[in-house]
N, C-alpha and C positions, 0 to 999 in steps of 0.2 A: 504494500500500500504506500502511496505517496500522498502528501498533504498539499492542497492547493489553496493559497490565500483567498479568503472570502470575507464578506461583510459579516459582522456579528449578528445581523438581523436574519441571516439565512437559517432555516430551521434545522439543517444538518450540521451547521458550523459549531465547532468546539475549539477550545484553546489548545493549540499545539504545544505540548510540554517542552519541546526543544527550542522553538523560536518565540514562544510566548505571544503568539498572534492567533487570531481566529482563522480557522481553515476548515476545508471540507476534504473528506477522504475519497480517493479514487483507487480502487483495487484493480490490478491488472495481472494477467497470467502471461508469462514469457516462456517461449519454447526453449529447449536446450540448444537449438540451432537458431536462436533469436527470432524475433517477430512476436507480436502480441496477438493472442487468439481469443481473449475474453477480457472485458472490462465492465466494471460496475461501480457506481457511486455508493459510498457507505458513510455512516456516521463516524466521525473521528473518535478515537480512544475506546471504541467498542471491540469486542472479540472478533477476529477476522476468520475464525475457523469455518463459519457458515458459508461465507462468500467464496472461500478457498475451495471447499468441496463443491459448491454450486457451479463454479466455473468449469471445473473438469467434467462434471456430469453433463452440463449443457453441451460441451464439446464432444464427449464420447457418445452422446445420444444420436448423433448423425452417423449414418452408416457409411457415408462416403469420405470419412476422415480417418486419419491414423489415430488410433486410440492412445490416450495418455495413460501410462501405467505407473507413474511416480510423480508426486508433487512435493517439492522441497519448500518448506515454510520455516518461519522463525517461531519463537515461543508464543507470540501473540496470535498465531494462526493455527493453533492446535489445541484440542482438548481430548480427553479419553473417549468421549462420545463421538467426536468427529473422526477419530482414528477407526472406531468400530464401524461407523457408517461408510467411510471411505473404502475400507476393506471389503465390506459387503457389496459395494457398488463396483468393485473390480479394479481398484488402484490403491497404492500405498501412500499414506501421508507420512512424510519423512521430515521431522522438524530438527532445527538446530536449537537445542534447549539451552536456556540461560541457567546459570548455577548448576552446571552439569555434575560437579563434585558432590552436590547434595541430593542428587536424584537417587531413588530407590528402585530395586527390582521387585516386582510383585509376582508371587506364585500362589497357587491354590492352597487352601488350608490343609495342613497335614503332610505337605510335601517336605522331603528332606533335601537339604542343599549342602554343598561342601562347606567346611569350616571357614575357608578363606572368603566365602561370599555371605556368610551368615550376618555380618554386621551391616551389609547394604541390602538385605532382603527383608521384605515384609510379606507375611502370609495373610493377605487381605483380599484374596480373590475367591469368590463364592461361585462354584460351578452350579449349585442349585439355583442361584439367582439368574444365571444365564439361561438355564433350561426353563425356568418359570416364565421368563419374558421373551423367550426366543420367537414364539409365533407372532407376537405383536411387533417385534423388531423386524422380522422378515416381511411382515405386511407393510410396515412403514417404508422399507427399502423398495419394495415392489411399487408402492405408490409414487415414490420419487422417480423410479426408472420409467414408469408409465407417464410421467409428466403431470400427474394429478396433485402432487405436492412439491414444494420447494425444499431443497436440501438446507438452504439457509434458514428457512422458517422452522424446519424440523429441529435443527441443532439449537436454534434460539429457544424453542419450546422445551427442549431437554436440558436447559441450563440449571443453575443452582436452585431455582424455584421449584424444580421437578424432583428434588431429592425425596426419596421414599416411594416414588412411583415404580411399579415393577418394570416398566419399559426403560426407565432411566437407569435402574439398577442393572438390568441386563446389558445395556450399552456401556455403562461405566465399567463394569467388571470385565467385559470383553475387551474394552479399550486398554485396561491395565495390562492384560496379557499381551496384547499387540505392542504396546509401548515397551514392555520388557524385552520382547523379541527384537524390536528395532534397536534398543540400546545395546543388546548383545552384538548385533551385526555392526552397529555404528562404532563401538569401541574395539572390536576385534578385527575388522576388515578396513585397512587403511585406504584402499582404492575406493571403497564405498563411501567412506567419510569424505574423502577428497572430492568425489563427484558431487556430493550434496553441497559442499562449500562452493564449488565452482558454479553450480546452478544459482545459488543465492547471490553470489557476487555479480553474475550476469544480470540478475534482476535489479540490483542496486545500480549498475551502470545504466540500465534503461531508465531508471528513475531520475538519474542526473540529466539524461537527455530530455526527459519529459519536463523537468523543471526549467531547462533552458528554453524549451519551446514555448512554455506558458510563462510569460513574464508579467509581473505586477499582480494585481488583485482581481478576483472575479467581480464583475460589475454588480452593483447592488440590485439592479432590476433583473438579474439573471439568476436562475437556480431556485426560484421560489416554489416551483412545482417539480414533482419527481420526474416528469417527462423532460423538463429543461435540463436537469442534472444528467439524465441518461444521454441526451444529445451532446452536452458538453464533454462528458466522458468519452463517448464514441468518437467525436471529432478529434479529441486529444490523442486517442489511440491511433486513429487513422493517420494523423500527421506524423506520429512517432514511427509507424510502419513505413511511411513514405521516405523518411530520412534513413531508416535502416536499409530499405531496399536500394536507395540511391548510393549509399556508402558501399553496400555489397557489390553493386555493379561496377563501381569505380575500382574497388579492391580486386575484383576478378579480372578487370582489364590490366591492372598492374602486374598481377601474377602471370597472366598469359604472356605479356611482353617479356618478363624476366625469363620465362621458360623458353621462349623463342630465341632469346640471346644466349641460351645455354647455361643459365644460372639454375642450380639445383634448388628446388623448393620441396621441403619435406612436409608431409601431411601433418606431422606433429606441430610444426610451426603454425600452420593455418588454423589448427584447432585452438590455439591460444590467442588468436587475433579476432577481435570482434568489431562489428560495424556501428558501435554506439558512440564513437567519437564525434564531436560537434564543433571543435575549435575552428574548423575551416568553413563552417556554415554561418551565414549572416541571417539570423532570424528576424532582425528588425526591418529589413527591406529598405535601409537607408545607407547610402555610400557617401563618404566625405573625402574631399581632396582640397588641397590648398590652391588658390588661384595662381596662375602663371603671369598675369599682367603686373607690371610694376606700379601702376597707379592705384592699385587696391591694397588694402591692409592685409598683409600676409598672415597676420595672427587670427583672422576671421575665416573659418571654413565655409565652403559653399555646399549646400545640401542639394542632392539630386534625387 
């Protein structure tokens, strides 16, 4: 998610804790090979797990698209319930968790674990709770897959206010098991961990490009209705994809010329080069140059 400066009168605007200004949230999904495939305006400072799962489900619902099997998010974009729903929808939610040294491994009650892992293990997973709410959980996932319910709305309804509900208990305990399996892979497989960090870094690079594209503050008369926010978010994502596509084309031309000149280009090099750079792009549409005539003041630029 990136924050876009907005008026404090906007109904979705909240104070950005980093910049101490009012802003609206825009959540985008970035492919591993760059390019935005889903965007959605959200309320700033709220949990992003719902829109994270919703974006992948909306993308995978179309049969003519390559399915997304893994979504890398940060701590704000994951909950145990979201991990359970994502797994049942056919993809993995892979977070980069904050305070990783304080995280615990959850196992079913009565299980034995090695002595070396006993201090970081909690036996707080109830298999009976998962079995008791399994039918309702599968029914909810089927409703999301059929388009009759929104994944963002379902995860929001299964928040802290739903504690004690059998459906929430089933999703919560299943999510604990899935998060434990993820942490085992995350800590034991270095390539897996490096891939998740690479995906998240690419998302941050795209966010920097988006902030460069949108300068200033959102107009006060814009974004007062949900449809206006959707239009602003979609236009922003479209401009971002245009810049990424243009940079990719220029980079491909440079690589082709180097190969024609006999310069060896390794595939591993290209994998580490991204099209999210924007220092060579003029987003303002204004060029400045000094006048060449002697009778004009050379300290004053001319605008074209």
